[in-house]
C-alpha positions, 0 to 999 in steps of 0.5 A: 906882176911888176911893171917892166924895165924901161926899154930903149932902141937905138938906131945907129951904126956909129960906135961913139953914139952906141957906147954913150947911149948903151952905158947911159941906159944901163945906169937906169937898169933899162933894156937896150936894143941896137939896130943899124938901119931905119928898115931894121928899126921899123921891123923891131918896132913892129915886133915890140912895145918900147918906151924910148927911141934914140935915132942917129940922124945920120942914118939914111931915112931917119926923118921918115922913121921918126914920122912913121913911129909917131903915126904907128900904132904900138909905139906912137907915144914912145919918147924920141931922142934925135941925135944930130950934127946939124942944128939946121935940122932941129925944126923939122926933126921936132915937127915930125915928132922928136921930143928931145934933141942931142948934139953929136958927138953925144956923151954918156952924161948927156944921154943920162941927163935927157933920160932923167928929164924924160923919165916922168914922161916915160913912166906915165906912158908905161902906166897907161899900158901896165894892167893891174889885176882887179875883180871889180863890177862894171856896168856896160851899156850899148844904146838901151842894152845894159849888162853887168860884167866883171873887170879883171884888169885895168890900166890908164888906157883900157881894161879887160872884162868878163861878160855874160852876153858877148860883146861885138868887136868895135862896139862903143860902150858907156862904162860905169865902175867904182874903184877901191878908193871910192871913186866912181868913174863913168866914161866911154870905151871901144871893144878892141878884142873879144874871145870865145870864153866871154872875155873882151878888151876895152880901150878907154876913151875920154876919161877927163877932169876929176875922174881922170885925176881919180883914176891916175891917183888909183893907178899911182897908189897901186904902183906904190903898193907894188913897189913896197912889196917888191923892195922891203925896207932894209 
């Protein structure tokens, strides 16, 4: 499984803005969805995980959309590009959560430049959610109760595990595991979901310092291997 192409949503009913953003996004081989209103955008964001959101600030409810996206669950970390006419709106737009400001009329080159600048931010966030298939032992400890389990996938933000004794949804656990690079990770996590087949999803909490660097290095090495497998040298 390869990481998916970056996915962008544009909220606008302005033809020029739509043309500039869609052409720039396609240059990066990314997916693009156009919605005309803030209401349609909220419905779209509730259904899908996206990487970047372009908001035409002339759309009614644009500021509220930026704020609700930042406070939402699945897309709170999306990179938000605000397209505005009036520079006086800049401070409030940034305060509510926009990452970048583009002055209207936006141009294809201007949009492409901002995507290039933000790409590391976009890919870092995608890395947090892309699950790498693994088969690694992990020790789970809740209070005094400890049990061995098998980790079946891992991302920067969480893991799936198979356990003998069922876990409780919402439980906070101490986790210890060793990555293939020999790095030992000890951290905490919270059980996000469980099923009847002995599987559970755990959200990682507080991987810091050297251990976080080791996890990031492991994720980066796995991505490089996948990339080399996908694109053989010609």
